[in-house]
C-alpha positions as CSV (number, residue, x, y, z in Angstrom):
1,M,2.6,8.7,27.6
2,D,5.9,7.5,27.4
3,T,7.1,5.9,23.8
4,K,10.9,5.9,24.2
5,N,11.1,1.7,25.4
6,T,8.0,1.7,22.9
7,P,8.4,-0.5,19.9
8,D,8.7,0.8,16.1
9,I,4.8,1.2,15.8
10,A,3.7,0.4,11.7
11,V,0.1,1.3,10.8
12,V,-0.3,-1.7,7.1
13,T,-4.3,-1.2,6.1
14,G,-5.6,-3.6,3.7
15,A,-4.2,-6.0,6.2
16,S,-6.6,-8.8,6.5
17,R,-5.4,-11.1,3.6
18,G,-3.1,-11.0,0.8
19,I,0.1,-8.7,0.2
20,G,-1.2,-5.7,3.4
21,R,-1.4,-9.6,5.5
22,S,2.8,-10.1,4.3
23,I,3.9,-7.0,5.0
24,A,2.1,-6.9,8.7
25,E,3.3,-10.6,9.1
26,N,7.2,-9.8,8.1
27,L,6.7,-5.9,9.9
28,E,6.1,-7.9,12.7
29,Q,8.9,-10.5,12.5
30,Q,11.2,-7.2,11.8
31,G,10.2,-5.9,15.6
32,Y,7.6,-3.8,14.4
33,H,4.2,-4.0,16.5
34,V,1.4,-3.7,13.6
35,V,-1.9,-2.5,14.2
36,Y,-3.8,-4.6,11.4
37,A,-6.5,-2.0,9.3
38,A,-9.5,-3.9,7.1
39,R,-12.8,-3.7,6.7
40,T,-12.7,-7.8,8.8
41,K,-10.7,-9.1,10.9
42,P,-8.7,-11.5,9.5
43,E,-8.2,-14.8,9.8
44,G,-6.1,-16.9,12.3
45,L,-4.8,-13.7,14.6
46,R,-2.3,-13.9,17.0
47,A,-3.3,-12.9,20.3
48,E,-0.5,-10.2,20.6
49,S,-1.4,-8.5,17.8
50,T,-3.4,-5.1,16.5
51,F,-6.5,-5.3,14.4
52,I,-8.7,-2.3,13.9
53,P,-11.5,-2.1,12.0
54,C,-11.1,0.5,9.4
55,D,-13.1,1.1,5.8
56,I,-10.6,3.7,4.8
57,S,-13.0,5.1,2.5
58,I,-14.9,6.9,5.0
59,A,-13.1,9.6,7.1
60,E,-14.4,9.2,10.5
61,D,-12.9,5.3,10.1
62,R,-10.0,7.1,8.9
63,Q,-9.4,9.3,12.6
64,R,-10.5,6.8,15.3
65,L,-7.6,4.3,13.2
66,L,-4.9,7.0,14.2
67,D,-6.5,7.8,17.6
68,E,-6.6,4.4,18.4
69,T,-3.0,4.1,17.3
70,I,-2.1,7.2,19.4
71,T,-4.2,6.2,22.7
72,R,-3.5,2.7,23.2
73,F,0.9,3.5,21.4
74,G,1.4,6.8,22.2
75,K,2.5,6.6,18.3
76,V,3.1,5.9,14.5
77,D,5.9,5.0,13.0
78,L,5.2,3.7,9.8
79,L,1.9,3.6,8.1
80,V,1.3,1.2,4.6
81,N,-0.9,2.5,2.3
82,N,-2.2,-1.0,0.2
83,A,-5.7,-0.8,0.8
84,G,-7.6,-0.7,-2.6
85,V,-10.2,-2.2,-5.0
86,A,-9.8,-3.5,-8.4
87,P,-13.5,-3.0,-10.6
88,L,-15.9,-5.4,-10.0
89,K,-16.5,-5.9,-13.5
90,R,-14.0,-5.6,-15.9
91,L,-15.4,-3.2,-18.9
92,D,-13.9,-1.1,-21.8
93,I,-13.2,2.1,-21.7
94,L,-15.7,3.2,-23.8
95,E,-18.3,1.3,-21.5
96,T,-17.4,2.3,-18.3
97,T,-19.3,3.3,-15.8
98,Q,-19.7,6.4,-13.5
99,E,-20.6,4.9,-10.0
100,S,-17.4,1.7,-11.4
101,F,-14.7,5.3,-11.4
102,Q,-16.1,7.2,-8.5
103,R,-16.0,3.5,-6.4
104,L,-11.9,4.3,-7.6
105,M,-11.1,7.2,-7.4
106,N,-12.7,7.2,-3.7
107,I,-10.7,4.7,-2.6
108,N,-7.5,3.5,-4.6
109,L,-7.7,8.0,-4.6
110,E,-8.8,10.0,-2.3
111,A,-9.2,7.8,0.5
112,N,-5.0,6.9,0.6
113,F,-4.0,10.9,0.4
114,F,-6.1,11.9,3.3
115,M,-4.7,9.3,5.3
116,C,-1.0,10.2,4.1
117,Q,-2.6,13.2,5.2
118,L,-3.7,12.8,8.2
119,F,-0.7,10.5,9.3
120,A,1.4,13.1,8.0
121,N,0.2,15.4,10.8
122,Q,0.7,13.2,13.8
123,M,4.0,12.2,12.8
124,I,4.8,15.6,12.4
125,S,4.0,16.3,15.5
126,Q,5.9,13.3,16.7
127,N,9.5,15.0,16.1
128,S,10.9,12.2,15.1
129,P,11.3,10.4,11.8
130,C,8.6,8.2,10.2
131,R,7.9,6.7,6.8
132,I,4.8,6.2,4.0
133,I,4.6,3.3,2.1
134,N,1.9,3.8,-0.7
135,I,1.3,0.5,-2.6
136,A,0.6,1.4,-6.1
137,S,1.0,-0.9,-9.3
138,I,2.4,-1.4,-12.6
139,S,-1.2,0.0,-13.6
140,S,0.6,3.7,-12.7
141,Y,2.0,3.6,-16.4
142,T,0.8,0.9,-18.0
143,S,-2.8,0.8,-20.3
144,S,-5.2,-1.9,-19.2
145,V,-8.5,-0.4,-22.0
146,N,-11.2,-2.8,-19.7
147,R,-10.0,-1.2,-17.0
148,G,-9.0,1.8,-17.2
149,E,-10.8,3.4,-13.6
150,Y,-8.0,1.1,-12.0
151,C,-5.0,2.7,-14.2
152,I,-5.9,6.0,-13.3
153,S,-6.7,5.8,-9.9
154,K,-3.5,4.1,-9.6
155,A,-1.7,7.0,-11.6
156,G,-3.4,9.6,-8.7
157,L,-1.7,7.5,-6.3
158,S,2.3,7.2,-7.8
159,M,1.4,11.2,-7.2
160,V,0.3,11.1,-4.4
161,T,3.7,9.8,-3.0
162,Q,6.1,12.3,-5.4
163,L,3.8,15.3,-3.5
164,F,3.7,14.2,-0.3
165,A,7.7,13.1,-0.4
166,D,8.4,16.8,-1.7
167,R,5.8,18.6,1.4
168,L,7.9,16.3,4.2
169,A,11.3,16.2,4.0
170,E,12.2,18.6,5.6
171,Y,10.4,16.7,9.3
172,D,12.6,14.4,7.6
173,I,9.6,12.4,7.1
174,G,10.6,9.5,4.8
175,V,7.9,9.2,2.0
176,F,8.2,6.1,-0.8
177,E,6.2,3.9,-3.4
178,I,5.9,0.0,-3.9
179,R,4.7,-0.5,-7.8
180,P,3.6,-4.8,-7.7
181,G,3.5,-6.0,-11.0
182,V,1.4,-9.6,-11.8
183,I,1.1,-11.1,-8.1
184,L,-0.8,-14.2,-6.7
185,T,-3.9,-13.2,-5.0
186,D,-7.1,-12.9,-4.7
187,M,-7.3,-9.5,-6.5
188,T,-6.1,-11.2,-9.3
189,A,-7.2,-15.5,-9.9
190,G,-10.3,-14.5,-11.8
191,V,-7.0,-13.5,-14.5
192,Q,-4.5,-16.2,-13.3
193,E,-4.9,-18.6,-16.1
194,K,-3.9,-15.4,-18.9
195,Y,-1.5,-13.9,-17.3
196,G,0.3,-17.5,-16.3
197,R,0.1,-18.0,-19.8
198,L,2.1,-13.8,-20.4
199,I,4.8,-14.5,-18.3
200,N,5.3,-18.2,-19.9
201,D,6.3,-16.0,-23.3
202,G,8.7,-13.1,-22.3
203,L,5.6,-11.0,-20.8
204,T,8.2,-10.2,-17.7
205,P,12.4,-11.5,-17.8
206,T,12.1,-13.7,-14.8
207,K,8.8,-16.4,-15.4
208,R,6.9,-16.4,-12.7
209,F,4.2,-14.8,-10.7
210,G,5.4,-12.7,-8.5
211,Q,4.9,-13.6,-4.2
212,P,3.4,-11.3,-1.7
213,Q,6.8,-12.1,0.2
214,D,7.7,-10.1,-3.1
215,V,5.9,-6.6,-1.9
216,A,7.3,-7.7,2.0
217,N,10.4,-7.8,2.0
218,A,10.8,-4.4,-0.8
219,V,8.3,-2.6,2.6
220,I,11.2,-3.5,5.1
221,A,13.6,-2.6,3.1
222,I,12.7,0.6,3.4
223,A,10.9,0.0,6.7
224,D,14.3,-0.3,8.7
225,G,16.0,3.0,7.1
226,R,18.3,1.9,4.3
227,F,16.2,4.3,1.8
228,D,15.8,7.2,4.0
229,F,17.8,9.3,1.8
230,S,15.5,7.8,-1.3
231,T,12.6,9.9,0.2
232,G,10.2,9.9,-3.1
233,Q,11.4,6.2,-4.7
234,V,10.0,3.7,-6.4
235,F,10.4,0.0,-6.2
236,N,8.9,-1.8,-9.5
237,V,8.5,-5.1,-7.9
238,D,7.2,-6.9,-11.4
239,G,10.2,-9.0,-12.1
240,G,11.3,-6.4,-14.7
241,F,8.0,-5.7,-16.3
242,H,9.7,-1.8,-16.1
243,I,12.6,-2.5,-17.8
244,R,11.8,-1.3,-22.1
245,R,12.9,-4.2,-24.5
246,L,13.1,-4.7,-27.8
């Protein structure tokens, strides 16, 4: 397939709603053709957009996502690993179940590692500049003892970013990490009142919730190539939460 006149192709996982949907729509506005990858089709998706159903925790789904993307477009220029889950029930680490731990490791860590591996090998074969962006969390380094399995999974994803940034630099493939803070999405809906109080009391220097658009803005800044010499870089999108303050 002749890809010379094909627009840049981006694959965004977890793109049916929230942060992933915002990222995908913003990339489209920047001229990318976006593959919306999710377990369910996004509501109101434009006819010209591409949706490929995918559960990233299933190896066959990951492979099919890549194969269908290459069959349709001949290449992939950007992978945004956004898909992830929170515990079904928040439990103190003294009560966390093995089932919940394994579920989060499988989806948030293992699946995203192998998404990086799978798409990296395709990108290497293309012999052209490409990028991978992993959406981690402030939980990569922040203790939440009532959802420890989530923190561990995101901390692991941060190392995945460093490993692939190191390994892929020789192929001109940049790998980056975005760490969102408290973002208004379905995942935080159940604790919105709690975090609203904490933010008002000074949890973050910027006294507002983050929006999916804030995360999408960071993705766009990376996707346009301005940080290609900064592979492995972490972008904090958290209202200043990461600042150590007295």
